[in-house]
Each structure stands twice: as structure tokens, then as C-alpha cells.
LUMFI-740289 format. One record per residue: x, y, z of N, C-alpha, C, O in turn. Coordinates in steps of 0.05 Angstrom, whole numbers, plus 5000, padded with zeros to 4 digits. Layout:
BEGIN
XYZXYZXYZXYZ;...
***
This chain:
BEGIN
499346425402497946485377495446315375495646065377;493246435369490746295369490346135343491646195322;488645935344487845775321490145675305490545755282;491745495317494045385303493345165284494745105265;490945035289490144805272489844905243488345085238;491244765225491344855198488644865184487945065172;487144645186484544635173482544835184481044965169;482544865211480645055223481345335215479545495208;483845405215484745675208484045735179482945945172;484745555161484145595132481145615127480245785112;479545445140476645445136475445705145473545805132;476445815167475246075177475846305158474146465152;478346305147479146525129477646495102476546695092;477546245092476246205066473246255068472046365049;471946165090469046215093468446505094466446605083;470146665108469846955109470047075081468347235073;472146995067472647115040470447055021469447235007;469646795019467546725000464846835007463246884989;464246855033461746975041461647275032459547375025;463947405034464047685024463547704994462047864985;464947514979464547514950461547474943460447614926;460347284957457547214951455647454957453947514941;456147584980454547814988454748034968452748164960;457248094959457748304940456348244913455048424902;456548004903455347924878452247934881450848024862;451247854903448347854908447248134907445148194895;448648324920447848604920448048714892446448884883;450148634877450548734850448348644831447348794815;447548384834445448274817442748414823441248464804;442248464848439748584856439748894853437749024858;442049004845442349294841441349454865439649624862;442549394888441849524912442649824911444649894899;441149994925441850284926444350324942445250154956;445550564939448050634951447950614982449950524994;445750694993445450685023445650395033446850345054;444450205018444649925025447449815023448349655039;448949915002451749834999453449925022455149785032;452950175032454450275054454050105079455950045093;451550015084451049845107452449575104453549475123;452349465079453649205074456549225080457649055094;457949425069460849455072461549505102463649415111;459849645116460249675145460249415160461949365177;458249245153457948985166460348805158461448655175;461148815133463348655123465948735138467448565147;466348995141468749095154468849015183470948945194;466549025197466348945225467048645228468548575246;465848475211466448195213469348135206470647965218;470348275186473148245177475048305201476948165206;474548535215476248615237476148415260478248345271;473748315266473548115288475047855281476247735299;474847775256476247525248479247565249480647375258;480247795242483147855243484147845272486247725277;482647965290483447965318483347685330484847615348;481547515319481247245330483547065320484646905335;484347095295486346925283489247025285491146875286;489447295286492047435289494047355267493147315244;496647335273498647255254498847445230498647685233;499347335207499647485182497247655176497447865163;494847555184492347685176492147975187490948145174;493348025211493348295222494748485202493748705197;497048395192498548565173497048615147497248825135;495548415138493948445114491848655119491348825101;490548655142488548855149489849135150488549325141;492249155161493549415162494149515134493849755129;494849345116495349425088492749525075492849725061;490649375079488049455066487049715078485649865064;487649775103486550005116487550265104486350475109;489750265088490750505075489950515045490850695031;488250325036487450325008484750455004482850334994;484550715011482050865007481450904977479250964970;483550874960483150894931481750654919480850664897;481650434935480550184924478050084939476249964927;477950144965475850024981473850234991474550464995;471350144996469250335005469850455033471150325049;469050695037469550835062468450685086469650675108;466050565083464750425105466450185115466550125138;467850055096469649835102472149945116473049835136;473350155104475850275114475450365143477250325160;473150495149472750605175472750385197473250445220;472050135190472049925209474749805215475249695237;476649835196479249705200481649905201483949825203;481050165200483250365198484950385223487150485222;483850295246485450315271486650045279487450005302;486949865259488149605265491049635274492649765261;491749515296494549495305494949205315493049055319;497449135318498048865328497148845357498348965375;495048695362494048645389494348355396492348205399;496848265397497347985401498447945429500348075437;497247765445498247715472500947575470501547435451;502747615490505447495489505247195493503347085503;507447065484507546765486508346685515509046855531;508046425520508946325546512046355548513446295529;512946435571515846485575517446225570519646245560;516346005578517845755574518445695545520545595538;516545765527516945725498519045925488520745855471;518946175498520946375490523746295499525646325484;523946205524526446125536527745895520530145885515;526045715511526945485495528145575468530245475460;526845775455527845885430530546015435532445975419;530746185456533246325462535646135467537846175456;535145925482537245735489538145575464540445505461;536145505447536745355423538345535403540245435390;537645785401539045965383541846035392543746045376;542246065418544846135429546545895436549045915438;545245665439546745415445547845415474549645255480;546845595491547645615519545345695536543345805526;545545635562543445745581543446045581545446175573;541246165588540946465587543046595605544046815598;543746475628545646615646548546605636550346725648;548946475614551646475602552246755590554546845589;550146895581550547165568549247385585550147615583;547247325601545647535614545747505645545747295656;545647745657545247745686542247695692541647555711;540547805675537647765679536147835654537047985637;533747705651531947775629529147785642528247595655;527748005637524948025647523147835632523247825607;521447685647519847485634517247595622515847445607;516647845628514247965616515148125591516948295593;513748085569514448215544513948515545511848605556;515848675535515448965534513549035511511949225513;513748885489512048935466511548665453513248485453;509148635441508448375429506848435403504748565404;507948335381506648375355506148105342506547895354;505348105316504547855303506947685295506647435292;509247805290511647645282513547595306514547375309;514047795322515847775344515047925369513048075368;516447875390515948015415518648105428520647975423;518548315444520948435455521148405485519148455499;523448325495523948295524526348475532528148525516;526348565557528548725567530548545582529748385599;533148575576535148415589537548585598537848815589;539248465615541748595624544048405618544148185628;546048505603548348345596550248315620549848445641;552248135618554048085640555548335649556248365672;556048525630557448775637555548995647556449215652;552948925651551049115662549549285641547949455649;550149235615548849385594545949295590545449055587;544049485589541249415584540849375554541849525538;539449165547538949105518535949035514534548955532;535149055489532548965480532848705464534448695446;531448495472531648235459529048185443526948145455;529348185417527048125400527047835392529047735381;524947685398524747395394522447335375520247445378;523047155356520847075338518846905354519646735370;516346945348514246805363514346505357515046425335;513746335377513746045373511745965351509546065351;512545785334510845675313509845875292508145815276;511046115292510046325273510546245244508946315227;512746095239513246015211511045845199510145885177;510145645215508045465205505445615202503945565183;504845795220502345955218502346135194500346155179;504646265189504846435165504546275139503346375120;505746035138505545875114502645795109501745785086;501145735131498245665128496845915116495245885098;497446145127496046395118496746455089495046545074;499246405081500046455053498546265034497646355013;498246015042496845825024493845915022492745915000;492745995044489946085044489646335027487746365011;491546525031491346775016491746724986490546864970;493546534979493946474951491346384937490846454914;489746214951487146124941485346364937484046384916;485246544957483446774955484346964932482647064917;486947004930488047174909487347064881486647214863;487746804878487046674852484146714845483446784823;482446674865479546704860478846994853477347044835;480047184869479447464864480447554837479147714823;482847454829484047534803482347434780482347554758;481047204783479547084761476547154761475247164739;475447204784472547234785471447504796469147574791;473047644811472047894822472148114801474148144787;469948264797469748454776471248714782470048924785;473948694785475648924790477348974765478448784754;477549224755479149274732482049174735483349234755;482949024716485648904718487849114720489949064732;487449344707489449554709489349714735491149874741;487149664750486749824774488249714798489349864814;488249454801489749324822490649044813488948894804;493148994815494248734807494548554832496348594848;492648374835492548204859495048034861496148004883;496047934839498447764840500847914850502447814866;501248154839503548324848503248394877505248394892;500848464885500348534913501048304932502248344953;500248064924500747824940503747774941504847704962;505147794918508047754916509547944934511447864948;508748204934510148394950509648354980511448374996;507148284987506548225015508147985024509247985047;508347775008509847535015512847595019514047495038;513947765001516747835004517247985030519247935044;515448175037515848335061515648155086517248185104;513647985087513247815110515547615113516547575135;516447495091518647305092521247445102522847325115;521447705094523747855103523647905133525647885147;521247955143520848005172521447745188522247765211;520947515176521447265190524347195193525047025209;526047335178528947285180530247535193530647735180;530847515219531947735234534747825225535548045232;536147645211538747735200538447955179540248125176;536247955165535748165146535048425160535848645151;533648405182533048645198535648765209535949005211;537448585218540048675228541548835206542649045212;541548735182542848875160541549145155542849345148;538849155157537449405153538149615175538449845169;538449525200539249705221542049815215542450055218;543849645207546549735200546549935177548050125176;544749885157544550055134543550335143544650535134;541550345160540450605168542350745187542450995187;543850605203545850725221547950865204548851085210;548750735182550750855164549551085149550951295146;547051065141545751275125545451525141545751745130;544851505167544251735184546551795204546051935224;548851695198551051735218551852025221552852105242;551352195201552052475202549752655208549952905207;547352535214544952685220544552685251543852485262;544952915263544852935292542152885304541952805327;539952935289537252925300536152635300533952595309;537752445291536852165290538451985309540852015311;536951805321538351605338537251325331534851275332;539051155323538350875316539950685334542450715335;538650505348540050335367542150155353541850075330;544350105367546349925357545449635361543549585376;546749455348546049175350548349005359550649075355;547748775371549848585381549748345362548248155366;551348365341551348165320551947885330550947685320;553747875350554647615360552447465375552547215378;550347605384548147485398545547465381543547365390;545747565356543447575338543447335319545647265309;541147225314540847005295538347055277537347275278;537546855262535246895245532646915261530547015251;532646835287530246845304530547025328528647075342;532947125333533447295356535047545347536947515332;534247775357535748025351536148175377534248255391;538648225384539348365409540348645402542248675386;539048845413539649125407540049285432539349205454;541249515428541649715450538849795461536949845445;538649815487536149905500536050205498537850345507;533850315486533550605483530950695496528850585490;531150895512528751015525527751245508529451405498;525151265504524151485488521151545494519851385508;520251765484517451855488515951815462517051885440;513551715463511951695439511151965429510652145444;511251995402510552255390507552315392506752535385;505952125402503152175406502652265435500352345442;504652255452504452335480504952645482507152725490;502952795475503253085473504053215499505653395500;502953115522503653225548506553205554507853395564;507752965549510552925555512353085535514453185543;511453115510512953265491513153555498515153685493;511053665510511053945518513054005540513654235545;514053795554515953835575518853855564520653925579;519153785539521853795526522654085519520954255517;525254125516526154385508525654445479525554675470;525354235463524754255434521754285430520254135441;520954485414518154525409516954305391518454165377;514354285392513054085375513354155345513553975328;513454405339513954495311516654395301516854285279;518654425318521354345311521454035309522853925292;520053895327520053605326518753505300519653315287;516653645291515253575266517153605243517253435225;518753825243520553865221522853665222523953585201;523753585246525853385248524853115237526252965224;522253055243521152805233521052805202521652605190;520353035191520353065161523253035151523752915130;525153155165527953145157528952855157530652785140;527852695174528752405176527452245153528752075141;524852295148523352125129523252225100523052065082;523352485096523252585069525452465051524752385028;527952455059529952335042529452035036530051935014;528151905055527551615051525451585029525551385014;523651775026521451765006522251854979521051764959;524352024977524952144951527752074940528452154918;529351934956531951854947531951554941530451404954;533451464921533551174916534751024939536751114951;533650794946534750644968532450524985530250484976;533150465010531250335029529850535046531150735055;527350495052525850665070524450495092523750265088;523950625115522550495137519550485130518250695127;518450235128515750205118513650175141511250155135;514550175166512650135188513150335211513650245233;512950595205513650795226511250865244510751105247;509950665255507650735273508750845299511150825305;507050975316507951115340509650945359511151055375;509350685358511050515375513850475365515650405380;514250535339516950505327518450765322520750765315;517050985327518351255324518051405350515851495357;520151435365520151575391521851825390523151875370;521851975412523652205414525052195441523852135461;527652255440529252245465528852505480527652685471;529952505505529652745522531152985509530553215515;533152925492534653135479533253235453534153415440;531053095446529553175422530353035397529653125375;531852815400532752665376530552465369529352345386;530152425342528252225333529451945334531551895322;528151765349529051495352527451315333525051305334;528851165316527650975298528050685308530350605314;525850535310526050255319524650075298523250165281;525149815301523849605285524149645255522449785242;526249525243526749555215526049295200527249225180;524149145211523348895199521848935172522148785154;520249155171518749205147520049455133519649685143;521349415111522649625096521849595066520949385058;522149815051521549805023523849925007525750035018;523649904980525750004963524650204943522450174933;526150414937525450604916527650604895530050634901;526750584870528750574848529650864841528351054850;531750884825532751144817530651294800530351534803;529351154783527251274765524951384781524051614777;523951224800521751314817522551544835521051734840;525051534845526051754862526152014847525352224858;527052004822527152244806524352364801524052604802;522452194797519652284792518452394818516952594817;519052274841518052374866519252654872517852834881;521852684866523052944870521853154852521353374861;521353074827520053254809517253334818516353554814;515853134829513153184839513053394862511453574862;514953364881515053554903515853834893514754034901;517853844874518654094863516254234849515854474851;514654074835512354174821510254294840509154504834;509754154862507854264882508854514895507354714898;511454524902512454754915512555004897512255224906;513054954871513155174852510355214838510155394821;508355064846505655084836505555034806503855144792;507254864796507254784768505754514766506954304765;503054534765501354304767501354134741500753894741;502054264718502254114693504553914695504253684687;506854004707509053824711508353614732509253384730;506753684752505953494772504353264760504753034768;502653334741501053124727502852934712502352694711;504853044698506752884683508252684702508552444696;509052784725510452614745508652394755509452164758;506152464761504152274771503652054750503351824757;503652134725503251944703505651754701505251514698;508051864702510451694701510651494724511751274721;509651584747509651404771507451194770507551004786;505551234752503351034750500951094766499250924770;500651344777498351414793495851484777493651484788;496251534751493951614734493151374716494951254704;490651324715489651114697489551214668489651454664;489451034648489551124620487351324612487851484594;485051314626482851494618482951764632481151924630;485151814647485452074661485852304642487552284623;484352514645484652754629486452954643485853054665;488853004632490953154646490053424655490753514677;488553574638487753844646485853844670485954014687;484153634671482253614694483853554720483353684740;485753374718487353304742489053554750489253604774;490053694730491653934736489954144751490854264770;487554174742485654374755484954284783484854454801;484554024787483853924813486153954833485754024856;488553904823490953944840491254234849491854294872;490754414830490954704837488854774858489554934876;486454674856484354734875485054604902484654734923;486154364902486854224927489054374941488954404966;491054464927493354604939492754884948494255004964;490454994938489655264947487955254972487155464982;487455014981485754985005487255085030489555025034;485955255046487155385069486555225094484255155099;488655165111488255015136486255145154484855005169;486055415154484255555172481355475167479655495185;480755385142478055305135477155055150474755005153;479054895159478454645173476754695198475054525205;477254915211475854975236472855015232471254965250;472155085207469355145201468054895188465654915180;469454675186468354445172467854205190469054175212;466154025181465753765193467953585182467753495159;469953525199472253375189471553095180472652995160;469552965193468752695185467452705157467952535140;465752905153464452945127466453005106466252905083;468553155113470653225094472252975086472852935062;472852795106474252555100472652365082473752245063;470052345087468352185070468252295042468352135022;468152555039468052685013470652634998470652584974;472952655013475552605000475752314990476852264968;474852125007474951844998473251794974474051654955;470851924973469151894949470452014925470251904903;471752244929473152374906475352194895475752174871;476952074914479151904906478151674889479351594869;475851554898474751324884473551404857473451244839;472551654855471251744830473251824809472651824785;475651914817477652004799479151774785479351554797;480151824761481751614747484551604758486551634744;484851544785487451524797487551264812485551144819;490051174818490450924833493050954848494751124843;493450784868495950754881497350504870496450284876;499450534855500850294843501650104866502450184887;501449854860502049644880504749674892505149624916;506749754876509449774886509849994907511850014920;507750174909507950394927506150354952505850544968;505050124955503250074978504650125004503650255022;507150015007508650045032509750325035510050425058;510350455013511150735014508850905024509151095040;506450845013504050985021503450945051502651125065;503950705060503550645089505350815106504550925126;507950835097509850995112509051285112509051415133;508251395089507551675087505051745103505051935118;502951575101500451625115500851615145499751775160;502551425155503051405183504451645194503651755215;506551735180508051975188506252225187506452405204;504552245166502752465163500952485188500452705198;499952255197498252245220499652345245498552495261;502152265248503752355271504252655270504152795290;504752755246505253045242502753205249502853415261;500453105241497853235247497453255277496453455287;498353045291498053045320500053235333499453365353;502553245322504653415333504053715329504253875347;503253785304502754065298500154095283500054145259;497854065298495254065285494454335272492754335254;495654555280494954815269496554885244495855085231;498454725237500254795215499754625190499054385192;500154745167499754605142502254435136504454515140;501654185127503853995121505854115101508254075103;504854255080506554365060508354585072510754605064;507354745090508954955103511154825120513354935122;510554605133512554465149514754345132517154345139;513954245109515754095091517554275075519854205069;516554515067517954675048520854745057522654705041;521254855082523954925089525754675091528154695085;524654445099526254205100527054115072529354035068;525154135054525754055026527854245014529654155000;527554505019529454695008532254655019534254675004;532454585044535054525056536254275043538654255037;534554065039535453825026536353884997538353784987;534854064984535354134956538154274954539554224935;538754444973541254594972543654404974545854474966;543254164986545353974989545753804964547553634962;543853834944543853664921545453764897545553644876;546754004901548454114879546754214856545154394859;547054084832545754174808542754144808541354264792;541653974826538853924827537254174834534954204826;538454364848536954604856536254774831534254914831;537854754809537154904785534754784772533254924757;534254524777531754404767529354534780527354584766;529554594805527354724820526955004809524655084805;529155144803528855424792527455414765525655574760;528155214749526855184723523855114727522155214712;523154954746520354884752518855144760516655184751;520155314776518855564785518455744761516355874759;520355764743520055944719517755844702516256004691;517555574699515455464683512655524694510655534679;512455564720509955614733509055904731506755964738;510756084722510156364721508156424698508256284677;506456634701504356694681505556734653504356644633;507856884651508956944624509756684610509356654586;511056504625511956254613509456094605509455964584;507356094621504955944615503656054589502455904574;503956324585502856444560504256324536502856234517;506856314536508356204514507755904511507655794488;507455764533506755484533504055444519503655254504;502155624525499455604513499555654483498255514467;501255844475501655904446502755664432501855594410;504755534444505955294433503855074430503754934409;502255044450500154834449498154894427497254714413;497455154423495655234402496755164375495355064357;499355234371500655184345500854884339500754804316;501254724360501454434357498854284357498754044354;496654434361493954314363493254144339492253914343;493554244313492854074290494253804290493053594285;496853804296498453564297497453374319497253134315;496853494342495853334365493153204359492652974365;491353374346488653274339488853044319487452854320;490753074300491152874279492052614292491152394284;493852634311494852394325492652264341492452014341;491052424355488752314370486752174352485651964359;486252304329484452194310485351924300483851734298;487951904293489151664283488951434305488351214299;489551514330489451324352486651214355486250974359;484651394354481851314358480951134335479450954339;481851194310481151034287482250744291480850554284;484750724301485850464306484350304326483850064324;483550444348481950324369479250224358478350004364;478050394342475450324331475650094312473849914311;477850084296478249864278478649604293477549394285;480149614315480649374332478049274344477549034345;476349464353473749394364471949254344470649054350;471949364319470349244298471248954291469548784287;473848914291474948644286473948454308472948234301;474248524333473348354355470348304353469448074357;468848504347465948484346465048294323463248134327;466348324300465648154277466347864282464847684276;468747824294469547544301467547424321466847184319;466647584340464747484360462147404346460947194353;461147564327458647504313458947244297457247074296;461247224283461746984266461846734283460746524275;463246744306463446514323460746444335460246204340;459146644341456446584351454746444330453346244337;454946534306453446404284454446114280452845934275;457146074282458245814279457345624302456845384298;457045744326456045584349453245494344452545264349;451545674334448745604328448645384306447045194308;450445414286450645214265451444944276450444734267;453244944296454044704309451744564323451444324322;450144724338447844614351445844484331444744274336;445444624309443644524288444744254277443244064272;447444244273448644004263448443774282447943544274;448643834308448343624329445543514328445043264329;443543694326440743614325440243444300438743244301;441443534277441043384252442243104254441142904244;444643094266446042834268444542634285444242404279;443442744308441842574325439242484311438442244314;438042674297435442614283435842404261434142224258;438042424246438542234224440141984233440641804217;440841984259442441754270445041724255446041494252;446241944246448741934232450942034251451242274256;452641844262454641924282456742124272457642294288;457442104246459542284236458642574237460242754243;456142614229455042894229455043014257455943234260;453942864276453742994303456443014317456943194333;458342824311461042844323462543094312463843234326;462343124285463543364273462343624284463643814289;459643614287458243844297459043914326459244144333;459443704342460343744370463043884370463544064386;464843784352467543904350467444204342468744374353;465744254321465444534312464244704334465144924339;462244584348460944734370462844804392462945024403;464544604400466544644421468544864413469245044429;469544834388471545034378470345314378471645504387;467945344367466745604364465945724392466145964396;465145544410464445644437466845754452466745964464;469045604450471545704463472545964450473346144464;472345964423473146214409471446444417472346674419;468746394420466846604428467546714455467446964460;468246534474468946624501471446784501471646994514;473546694486476046834484475647114472476747314481;474047124450473547374436472047564455472547804455;470147464470468547624488470347744510470147974518;472247574519474147674540475947894529476348094542;476947854504478648064492477148324487478148534491;474548294479472948534475472448674501472548924502;471948524522471548644548474048784558473948994570;476348644553478948754562479649014547480949194557;478749024522479249264505477749504516478849724515;475449454527473849684537475249804561476749674575;474750054565475850194588474350104613471950104614;475950034634474749964659474350214676476250374679;472050244687471450474705469650384728468150184726;469850534750467950494771465250614762465150774743;463150534775460550634769460550944772459151084757;462051044791462151334796463351484772462551704766;465251344759466551474737464851474712465051644695;463051274711461251244688458951454689457851534669;458251524714456051704718456851994713455152174715;
***
């Protein structure tokens, strides 16, 4: 692992972060045109990526997280870091051997016939070696990288400084992204990855969860040889889902593989419980029999019962084309900002879902992606912090599905899998029927009539809410004016006290001035917080 020196590592990360802050503020003060901003973010992204590859460790994972936040970050920046993967060279075998012997309390030959000294895979937290047990069984040995704990702690301290600075000084709407929550969730995930006993429990959980699903294969674990720094698992051979040539040699079609992949991950996304949060192509393989192999359960996430119910309702809404209900589900999940207009979002969803895959052949895909990113940033939507890892899981699987079945629409692939899942849910299927009835023209007519009849009451409620908001604004504004006048009076008092050489007058004036200045700052902050936060694109 490069740059182990604490001060050098911290200084490099902090200098990068603060130079980015300064550049962004400088461009903001000078009101640079959009073209100049694009160039700036491209340069920032390039420097950011190079620094991550130089320092490795926790920073690589931070880059991977940021690469899926198209709702928050400029496209020019995202394009520079979207292909980030763990590119960490393996450790010296002597260091790895020392960890293994310390964890097991015995020489390696006490348990193994042999262990290959070249790592099969190497990432920022751990690396994997192939071994053969005394009984001839092949196993995969995952070992925590030497000194990784101290490096991660350095990175956490550095990141905490950056998060504090960003939370207090970066002009980002507080409702749009919560830096503290984001940092807390990242820390929890990384600390979980550093304890391999938790990954062992996750493997056992997923093996139990999918024990009756024939299309899934999850390696068994050797608990007696596993510790907090070492994890010994069954050796599993598989084909990467990105290896299209090898997949075409299987008896199972790519279409069927895509549906099996959805069958494995859809329940994880919409049922309460734990989901695999890092399903990149190295962690999701396919066996010669066409079974989906899941590996590496170090990064997992949790879905609550409430969120699961809303996700299920969202999918039902899309499949039944009930976009009004979809907007309600998105709002309950926290994807819509307070200034979102439900009818506008409903109309946009309808237009988006009516898009035909055949049209892609006639389009510039890069231009389409840029346009989609701009649209996401311009709309009053956000990805709630608690769904960052769920989003990572979904986006990664979506990319694999696009590679597996490029000619097919994701919704068409998902619908039969979802319907099959729905049939197993008992009474839940009647919820889908009700969603479908609500989406029919006749039902929409009655719904429109009801809305018309309730319009006076709704308008009265909106009027009352707006009056309260206006009243609150006037209170803040009046307090701000009064405190400003008191501050001016304090300055006059200080000048008078100095001029008359009367210490009591200028001391009292200093106190009044300090009190009124603090009050003015607090009142200004509250007034600013009261205002709706929007991107420049939303204001235009």
C-alpha cells in the first residue's frame, strides 16, 4: 500500500480537497460561463482520479461512491472517475504469510498442502489466494491487507476534516445532500469490511436466504479457519458476465441469464433485509450450468420494511403505468425535493417510460447520457443518502444486464420476473391489480372529478400555508433590519465613547455591537435556510 506516512498522506488529500474548493469558489466569484465550468470539472476529475490511484486504500472506494452520484456532481467530473475499480498491487507474500500464521497460531502446512504465493485478486481492503487443504479441497483464502487498519484510520480522520469543511462552507443545499450522514454510512460500511467475521455472517445469511433458489450458487465457508482478518471459502470456478464470447458457449441463453440475474437481485432490492452492495463483474459470475455465482459479501446494505413497501409500490406503479402513484412512492422514499411539482414529475415519468429501445440505434448515446445527467441535475430530485449503496448495486447490475442483453428493454426483462415474484407474495398481488385499475382511463376520470370537487379546499390549504411562510419570512426580515440598526447604533456608541473618553459608554456599546452582530448573523442564516435551495439550472 502506497504512502503509508500519516502526514504525507493527509497533506496530499487535504491539499487536493482545498484546492478544489478554492477553484470552485474562484470560478463562482468570477461568474465563469458554463463551458469554462465543464473544463474545470474535467481537470478536477482527472486530478482526483490520479490522486486516488496514487494513494489507494479507502480513497478508491470513496471515488467509486462518487462515480454513481450523477444527481449531485457535474458530468465532466463523473466521466473522469466512472470507471474506477480497485487497482491495488498485491502485498509481499512474507507479510501475508505472517498474518496467516498469527491468525491461525500454526505454520501454514498445519492446515494446507499448498498455498499459491501470487494473489488471485487484490483490492483495497483484502486480497485473495488459492490454497489446497490437507484433504485435497481447493479453497479461496481472503486475507486482510497488511497495515490496512492504520491507513483507513488516517483516511477517516482526513475525510472527517473535509466533511466538516464541506458541511459548513460549501454552498450545497442542506436538504440536497447530508455530508455527515454520508460520512457516517461510509464509515460503517468500511469498518464492516475490515471485520471478516461480519462478512462470514453475511455469507451464511445469503446461503440461507437462497437455499431454495436453484439458479444461485454461494460458496460455503470454513468457520474454523476464519478470523477477523482471514476468511476461508469454497473455491468456485465461474465465467464473468462481461465475457460475452464464453457466455455464448453455454447452453443457457444470455436472455435467460439476464432474467436469472434479475431473479437474484430484485428480491434483495425490494424486500426488507440485507442486499449485496458491491456486485461488480468480478463478484458476480456464472457457472458452466448457468447458475449465478455471488462472491464477496464484505459490502452489504439494509432495507427497512417501510422502504421495501414503497419500492414494491414503485415497481407496481411503473408496470401498471400508474405514474401518479409512482410520484407518491418516490416522495415517501425521499427522492423528491420539497419544491417538486407532482404533476410535472408524473408527466416526465410517463414520457420516460414511453421511450422505445429501438430509438437508441438512431441516437448518439454519449449525447443522450449527457442530456440525461443534465436533466437529473435540473429536476427537483435527489438520491437519499441511505440509498447510495442500493443505487450502487442497482446501477452495477443494470450495466451488466445492458451488456448481456443489449437489444432488450430492462422493463421487459424485469416484468415476468416481478410477476413471478408477485405470485409468491399471496395477498400482495391484489395490490398490483388495484394499481392497474387505478391506471385505467375510466378510473382516472373519476379521480379527476374528485380532484376538481376538492380543489377549493386544496387551494385554501395552499393559501394558508403560503400565508404562514410569508409571515415567517416577514418576522425574520424585520428582526434582521432591527439588529442591523442596533449594530450601527453600537458603532456610533463606540465612536462616541472613544471621542468623549468615557469607558462605560464604549464598553456598553461594544457589548451591544457584539450581541447585535451575532444576532444579525444568526437571523441571516435562518432567513437563508428558510429560502428554497435550488441549483442554478432550476432557477433558470
